[in-house]
C-alpha positions as CSV (number, residue, x, y, z in Angstrom):
1,X,183.5,-39.4,-148.2
2,X,183.7,-36.8,-145.5
3,X,182.8,-37.9,-141.9
4,X,180.7,-36.0,-139.4
5,X,182.0,-36.1,-135.9
6,X,180.1,-35.1,-132.8
7,X,181.1,-35.2,-129.1
8,X,178.3,-36.6,-127.0
9,X,178.8,-34.4,-123.9
10,X,178.4,-31.3,-126.1
11,X,175.3,-32.8,-127.7
12,X,173.4,-33.0,-124.4
13,X,170.9,-30.2,-124.1
14,X,170.9,-29.4,-127.8
15,X,167.5,-28.5,-129.2
16,X,165.8,-31.0,-131.5
17,X,163.8,-29.5,-134.5
18,X,161.5,-31.0,-137.1
19,X,162.0,-30.2,-140.8
20,X,159.7,-27.2,-140.5
21,X,161.9,-25.6,-137.8
22,X,159.5,-26.3,-134.9
23,X,161.0,-27.3,-131.6
24,X,160.5,-30.9,-130.7
25,X,162.6,-31.2,-127.5
26,X,166.1,-31.5,-126.1
27,X,168.7,-34.2,-126.4
28,X,169.3,-35.9,-123.0
29,X,171.5,-38.9,-124.0
30,X,172.8,-41.1,-126.8
31,X,172.0,-44.8,-126.9
32,X,174.5,-47.3,-128.3
33,X,174.8,-51.1,-128.5
34,X,178.1,-52.9,-128.2
35,X,179.5,-55.1,-131.0
36,X,182.1,-57.9,-130.8
37,X,184.4,-56.9,-133.6
38,X,183.4,-53.3,-134.3
39,X,183.0,-50.1,-132.3
40,X,179.6,-49.5,-130.5
41,X,176.9,-48.6,-132.9
42,X,174.6,-45.6,-132.2
43,X,170.9,-46.7,-132.3
44,X,169.3,-43.4,-131.4
45,X,168.8,-40.4,-129.2
46,X,166.9,-40.0,-125.9
47,X,165.0,-36.8,-126.3
48,X,163.0,-34.9,-123.7
49,X,159.8,-33.5,-125.2
50,X,157.3,-31.1,-123.7
51,X,155.7,-32.6,-120.6
52,X,159.2,-33.7,-119.4
53,X,158.6,-37.1,-121.1
54,X,161.7,-38.9,-122.5
55,X,161.2,-40.6,-125.8
56,X,163.4,-42.6,-128.2
57,X,164.3,-41.1,-131.6
58,X,166.0,-43.7,-133.9
59,X,169.2,-42.4,-135.4
60,X,167.8,-43.1,-138.8
61,X,165.3,-40.4,-138.2
62,X,168.0,-37.8,-137.5
63,X,168.8,-35.9,-140.7
64,X,171.5,-33.6,-139.4
65,X,173.5,-32.8,-136.2
66,X,175.0,-29.3,-136.1
67,X,176.2,-26.8,-133.5
68,X,173.5,-26.6,-130.9
69,X,170.8,-28.3,-132.9
70,X,169.5,-31.6,-134.2
71,X,167.2,-31.9,-137.2
72,X,164.8,-34.9,-137.4
73,X,162.2,-36.1,-139.9
74,X,159.5,-35.1,-137.5
75,X,158.2,-38.6,-137.1
76,X,158.5,-39.4,-133.4
77,X,156.9,-42.1,-131.3
78,X,155.6,-40.5,-128.2
79,X,155.8,-43.6,-126.1
80,X,157.9,-43.2,-123.0
81,X,161.5,-44.4,-123.4
82,X,162.4,-47.8,-121.9
83,X,165.9,-49.1,-122.1
84,X,166.3,-52.6,-123.6
85,X,168.8,-55.2,-122.8
86,X,172.1,-54.6,-124.5
87,X,171.5,-50.9,-124.9
88,X,173.9,-48.5,-123.2
89,X,173.4,-44.8,-122.5
90,X,176.6,-42.8,-123.2
91,X,176.2,-40.0,-120.7
92,X,174.5,-42.0,-118.0
93,X,176.6,-45.1,-118.2
94,X,179.9,-44.6,-120.2
95,X,181.2,-41.2,-119.1
96,X,183.2,-41.7,-116.0
97,X,184.1,-45.3,-116.7
98,X,187.6,-46.5,-116.0
99,X,189.5,-48.1,-118.9
100,X,193.0,-49.6,-119.4
101,X,195.1,-49.0,-122.5
102,X,195.6,-52.2,-124.4
103,X,199.3,-51.4,-124.9
104,X,199.8,-51.6,-121.1
105,X,200.6,-47.8,-120.7
106,X,198.1,-47.4,-117.8
107,X,194.6,-46.5,-117.0
108,X,192.3,-43.5,-117.7
109,X,188.8,-42.2,-117.2
110,X,186.4,-41.6,-120.1
111,X,185.4,-37.9,-120.1
112,X,183.7,-37.7,-123.5
113,X,182.8,-39.9,-126.5
114,X,183.0,-39.0,-130.2
115,X,180.5,-40.5,-132.6
116,X,181.0,-40.4,-136.4
117,X,178.6,-40.7,-139.2
118,X,180.2,-42.8,-141.9
119,X,177.1,-42.7,-144.2
120,X,173.6,-41.3,-143.9
121,X,172.0,-42.5,-140.7
122,X,174.9,-44.8,-139.8
123,X,176.7,-43.6,-136.6
124,X,179.2,-45.3,-134.4
125,X,181.6,-44.6,-131.6
126,X,184.9,-43.5,-133.1
127,X,187.0,-42.1,-130.2
128,X,187.1,-41.7,-126.5
129,X,188.4,-38.5,-124.9
130,X,190.1,-39.8,-121.7
131,X,192.1,-38.4,-118.8
132,X,195.0,-40.3,-117.2
133,X,195.7,-40.1,-113.5
134,X,197.4,-36.9,-112.4
135,X,201.1,-37.0,-111.8
136,X,201.3,-33.9,-109.5
137,X,200.5,-33.8,-105.9
138,X,198.7,-30.4,-106.2
139,X,195.1,-30.4,-105.3
140,X,194.3,-28.4,-108.4
141,X,196.3,-30.5,-110.8
142,X,194.7,-32.6,-113.5
143,X,196.0,-35.6,-115.3
144,X,197.0,-35.4,-119.0
145,X,194.3,-36.1,-121.6
146,X,194.4,-38.2,-124.7
147,X,192.2,-39.5,-127.6
148,X,191.9,-43.2,-127.9
149,X,190.0,-45.4,-130.4
150,X,187.7,-48.3,-129.4
151,X,190.5,-50.8,-130.0
152,X,193.1,-48.9,-127.9
153,X,191.3,-49.2,-124.6
154,X,189.3,-51.9,-122.8
155,X,186.9,-51.4,-119.9
156,X,188.3,-52.2,-116.5
157,X,186.5,-55.0,-114.6
158,X,186.2,-53.4,-111.2
159,X,183.8,-53.1,-108.3
160,X,184.7,-49.5,-107.5
161,X,182.1,-46.8,-108.3
162,X,182.5,-44.9,-111.5
163,X,182.6,-41.1,-111.5
164,X,179.2,-39.5,-112.3
165,X,180.6,-36.0,-112.5
166,X,179.8,-35.5,-116.2
167,X,176.3,-37.0,-115.8
168,X,175.6,-34.7,-112.8
169,X,176.7,-31.7,-114.8
170,X,174.3,-32.6,-117.6
171,X,171.4,-32.7,-115.0
172,X,172.2,-29.3,-113.5
173,X,169.3,-27.5,-115.3
174,X,166.6,-29.9,-114.3
175,X,163.9,-29.1,-111.8
176,X,163.7,-31.4,-108.8
177,X,160.8,-33.4,-110.1
178,X,162.6,-34.0,-113.5
179,X,165.9,-34.7,-111.7
180,X,164.1,-37.4,-109.6
181,X,162.6,-39.0,-112.7
182,X,165.9,-39.0,-114.5
183,X,167.7,-40.6,-111.6
184,X,165.2,-43.3,-111.2
185,X,165.4,-44.2,-114.9
186,X,169.1,-45.0,-114.5
187,X,170.5,-48.5,-114.0
188,X,170.4,-49.4,-110.3
189,X,174.2,-49.3,-109.9
190,X,174.4,-45.9,-111.6
191,X,171.7,-44.4,-109.3
192,X,174.0,-44.7,-106.3
193,X,177.0,-43.2,-108.2
194,X,174.9,-40.2,-109.2
195,X,173.6,-39.8,-105.7
196,X,177.2,-39.8,-104.4
197,X,178.1,-36.9,-106.7
198,X,175.1,-34.7,-106.1
199,X,175.4,-32.0,-103.4
200,X,173.3,-32.7,-100.3
201,X,170.8,-30.0,-101.1
202,X,170.3,-31.2,-104.7
203,X,169.9,-34.8,-103.6
204,X,167.4,-33.7,-100.9
205,X,165.3,-31.9,-103.6
206,X,165.3,-35.0,-105.7
207,X,164.3,-37.3,-102.8
208,X,161.3,-35.1,-102.0
209,X,160.0,-35.8,-105.5
210,X,160.5,-39.6,-105.4
211,X,157.9,-42.3,-104.4
212,X,158.4,-43.4,-100.9
213,X,159.7,-46.9,-101.8
214,X,162.4,-45.3,-104.0
215,X,163.3,-42.8,-101.2
216,X,163.8,-45.6,-98.7
217,X,165.7,-47.8,-101.2
218,X,168.1,-45.0,-102.0
219,X,168.6,-43.8,-98.4
220,X,169.4,-47.4,-97.4
221,X,172.4,-47.3,-99.6
222,X,173.8,-44.1,-98.2
223,X,175.9,-44.0,-95.0
224,X,174.3,-42.6,-91.9
225,X,176.2,-39.3,-91.8
226,X,175.4,-38.4,-95.4
227,X,171.8,-39.5,-95.0
228,X,171.4,-37.3,-92.0
229,X,173.0,-34.3,-93.8
230,X,170.5,-34.9,-96.7
231,X,167.6,-35.1,-94.3
232,X,168.7,-31.7,-92.8
233,X,168.3,-30.2,-96.3
234,X,164.8,-31.6,-96.9
235,X,161.5,-29.9,-95.9
236,X,160.7,-31.1,-92.4
237,X,157.4,-32.7,-93.5
238,X,159.1,-34.6,-96.3
239,X,161.9,-35.6,-94.0
240,X,159.4,-36.9,-91.4
241,X,157.5,-38.9,-94.0
242,X,160.7,-40.6,-95.1
243,X,162.1,-41.2,-91.6
244,X,158.7,-42.7,-90.6
245,X,159.3,-45.5,-93.2
246,X,162.6,-46.5,-91.7
247,X,163.3,-49.2,-89.1
248,X,163.1,-47.8,-85.5
249,X,166.8,-48.2,-84.9
250,X,167.8,-46.3,-88.0
251,X,165.3,-43.6,-87.3
252,X,167.0,-42.9,-84.0
253,X,170.5,-43.1,-85.5
254,X,169.7,-40.6,-88.2
255,X,167.8,-38.2,-85.9
256,X,170.7,-38.2,-83.5
257,X,173.1,-37.2,-86.4
258,X,170.8,-34.5,-87.8
259,X,171.1,-30.8,-86.7
260,X,169.3,-30.5,-83.4
261,X,166.8,-27.9,-84.7
262,X,166.0,-29.9,-87.8
263,X,165.7,-33.2,-85.8
264,X,163.3,-31.5,-83.3
265,X,161.0,-30.5,-86.2
266,X,161.0,-34.0,-87.6
267,X,160.4,-35.6,-84.1
268,X,157.4,-33.2,-83.6
269,X,155.9,-34.2,-86.9
270,X,156.3,-37.9,-86.2
271,X,154.1,-37.5,-83.2
272,X,151.1,-36.8,-85.4
273,X,149.1,-39.4,-87.4
274,X,149.9,-39.1,-91.1
275,X,146.3,-38.3,-92.1
276,X,145.9,-35.3,-89.8
277,X,146.7,-31.7,-90.2
278,X,149.7,-32.2,-87.9
279,X,151.0,-35.0,-90.0
280,X,150.6,-33.1,-93.3
281,X,151.9,-29.7,-92.3
282,X,155.3,-28.1,-92.8
283,X,156.9,-26.5,-89.8
284,X,158.6,-23.7,-91.7
285,X,156.0,-21.0,-92.6
286,X,156.9,-17.4,-92.9
287,X,156.3,-15.9,-89.4
288,X,156.5,-12.2,-88.3
289,X,155.4,-10.0,-85.4
290,X,152.4,-7.7,-85.6
291,X,154.8,-4.7,-85.5
292,X,156.5,-5.8,-88.7
293,X,155.8,-3.8,-91.8
294,X,154.5,-4.7,-95.2
295,X,158.0,-4.0,-96.6
296,X,159.5,-6.6,-94.3
297,X,156.8,-9.2,-95.2
298,X,157.3,-8.7,-98.9
299,X,161.1,-9.0,-98.5
300,X,160.7,-12.4,-96.8
301,X,158.4,-13.9,-99.3
302,X,160.6,-12.7,-102.2
303,X,163.3,-15.3,-101.2
304,X,164.1,-17.5,-104.2
305,X,164.3,-20.7,-102.1
306,X,160.8,-20.2,-100.6
307,X,158.2,-22.5,-102.1
308,X,155.4,-20.5,-103.7
309,X,152.7,-22.0,-101.5
310,X,154.6,-20.9,-98.3
311,X,155.1,-17.4,-99.8
312,X,151.4,-16.8,-100.4
313,X,150.9,-15.6,-96.8
314,X,152.7,-14.5,-93.7
315,X,151.7,-15.8,-90.3
316,X,151.5,-13.2,-87.5
317,X,152.1,-14.5,-83.9
318,X,153.2,-13.4,-80.5
319,X,156.8,-14.2,-79.5
320,X,158.6,-16.6,-79.9
321,X,158.6,-16.7,-83.7
322,X,159.7,-20.3,-84.2
323,X,157.1,-23.1,-84.1
324,X,155.6,-23.7,-81.7
325,X,155.3,-20.0,-81.5
326,X,153.3,-17.7,-79.3
327,X,149.6,-17.3,-79.9
328,X,148.6,-17.1,-83.5
329,X,147.1,-13.6,-84.3
330,X,146.2,-14.2,-87.9
331,X,147.5,-14.2,-91.4
332,X,148.3,-11.6,-94.0
333,X,148.1,-12.7,-97.7
334,X,150.6,-11.3,-100.1
335,X,147.8,-9.7,-102.3
336,X,146.7,-7.7,-99.3
337,X,150.3,-6.6,-98.6
338,X,150.5,-5.3,-102.2
339,X,147.4,-3.1,-101.6
340,X,149.0,-1.3,-98.6
341,X,152.0,1.1,-98.3
342,X,155.4,-0.4,-97.3
343,X,155.3,1.2,-93.9
344,X,151.9,-0.2,-92.9
345,X,152.0,-2.5,-89.8
346,X,151.0,-6.1,-90.6
347,X,149.0,-6.3,-87.4
348,X,146.7,-3.6,-88.8
349,X,145.8,-5.6,-92.0
350,X,145.3,-9.1,-90.5
351,X,142.9,-11.5,-92.1
352,X,141.2,-12.7,-89.0
353,X,138.2,-14.4,-90.7
354,X,140.1,-17.6,-91.3
355,X,139.9,-20.1,-88.4
356,X,143.1,-22.1,-87.9
357,X,143.0,-25.9,-87.9
358,X,143.7,-28.1,-84.9
359,X,146.8,-30.3,-85.4
360,X,144.4,-33.3,-84.9
361,X,142.0,-32.2,-87.7
362,X,141.5,-34.8,-90.4
363,X,142.9,-34.6,-93.9
364,X,139.3,-34.5,-95.2
365,X,138.7,-31.3,-93.1
366,X,141.9,-29.7,-94.4
367,X,140.8,-30.4,-97.9
368,X,137.4,-28.9,-97.4
369,X,138.9,-25.7,-95.9
370,X,141.4,-25.2,-98.7
371,X,138.7,-25.8,-101.4
372,X,135.9,-23.9,-99.7
373,X,137.9,-20.7,-99.2
374,X,140.2,-20.9,-102.3
375,X,143.3,-21.0,-100.1
376,X,146.8,-22.3,-100.9
377,X,147.7,-22.7,-97.2
378,X,146.0,-22.9,-93.8
379,X,147.6,-22.4,-90.4
380,X,147.7,-25.3,-87.8
381,X,147.7,-24.7,-84.1
382,X,148.0,-26.7,-80.9
383,X,145.7,-26.8,-77.9
384,X,147.2,-23.5,-76.7
385,X,146.5,-21.8,-80.0
386,X,150.2,-21.7,-80.7
387,X,151.2,-21.9,-84.4
388,X,152.9,-25.2,-85.1
389,X,152.9,-25.1,-88.9
390,X,150.8,-24.7,-92.1
391,X,149.3,-27.2,-94.5
392,X,149.7,-26.1,-98.1
393,X,147.8,-27.2,-101.2
394,X,150.8,-29.2,-102.4
395,X,150.9,-31.1,-99.1
396,X,147.2,-32.1,-99.5
397,X,147.7,-33.0,-103.2
398,X,150.6,-35.3,-102.2
399,X,148.2,-37.0,-99.8
400,X,145.3,-37.3,-102.1
401,X,147.1,-38.5,-105.2
402,X,147.9,-42.2,-105.6
403,X,151.3,-43.4,-104.5
404,X,152.4,-44.0,-108.1
405,X,151.2,-40.7,-109.5
406,X,154.8,-39.6,-110.4
407,X,155.3,-42.6,-112.7
408,X,151.9,-42.6,-114.5
409,X,151.8,-41.7,-118.2
410,X,149.6,-38.9,-119.4
411,X,146.7,-39.9,-121.6
412,X,148.3,-38.4,-124.6
413,X,147.4,-39.3,-128.2
414,X,150.1,-40.4,-130.5
415,X,150.4,-38.6,-133.8
416,X,149.1,-40.6,-136.8
417,X,152.4,-40.5,-138.5
418,X,154.4,-41.8,-135.5
419,X,156.7,-44.6,-136.3
420,X,157.4,-47.7,-134.3
421,X,160.7,-47.7,-132.4
422,X,163.3,-49.8,-134.1
423,X,167.0,-50.3,-133.2
424,X,168.0,-50.2,-136.9
425,X,166.4,-46.8,-137.5
């Protein structure tokens, strides 16, 4: 009987369809269980369905796996995936592991795993694609590769961290919130390995989307220089919220290692109570002079890395143009800029009807202003009417929502034909 072979790293991201051809979701990982005398058995797929929820699809419900697609019976339990004891995720936990060849020929690193279907619905690990250590001193050289069966290698018992390069590559298309959730679902020891592989900016994005306790826990496992570099990449208000949760001695240590300008913003935010406009605001609004043109304003808010809420309006101040700025003159909303010619001066189209908030204004007052005037951001000034930041609608939502809002399940009905999760499919 012919055997179907699939490499797991190539399976990640494949679209899952039901028998009618409707899209169900995307494959994010393959779940296996180890056996004493036989290769690990595949028990199912971890599939991301709409709503960014990850669910378990038993391998017995998979009718075919082809290039770029997986076909299921359409019967899927919508309960959020939870890993059980004895279950191992191939991409999250196996790729990057160190192994030794049983014939004594040396060590290698697992870069991919092949799974075979021996009969309908019965899949198991057949081969590992491994890479031996490089033999050349060149920085660009790579070690030779080889295929090895389950019996030809054994996992090395070592305390050194595994490489998370392949796992990080599989997460490259995730938005920050989804990346944060994915990281937190990993085994504790794997979280640190993934954090070590992520670029500082990408880790900063993920940290901003994590609950405070998880932020503090992860930052506690990172050395001070890396932690300071990551804090530099975070939005100042998010960095300040995180630093405020740390012990005083580590606060000062990290602030001393951060870039001076970034550290100054964080120190300023730490001076305000967390339930005030000053404690909620971000210190990086879009700021221009009154002589700047509509064309210049639109060019600034077009930047891809600018959060939408900050790009909704431009703050117009007297010099200097870095918070705390000169006196705030007003704001120009992007819709108003769209209604005027590119050469129009921003000072001529100011919205002066909106009163800025004091940095000591309460969170309740900030909420009322945003809701009453249908705003997505509101400027914050100090006692000298200098702009010190803006509070955006996402800032106030983060404050109003419960601490565990990121981990709460949606009240989502389960389809009547859903099946119970079972390891034997």
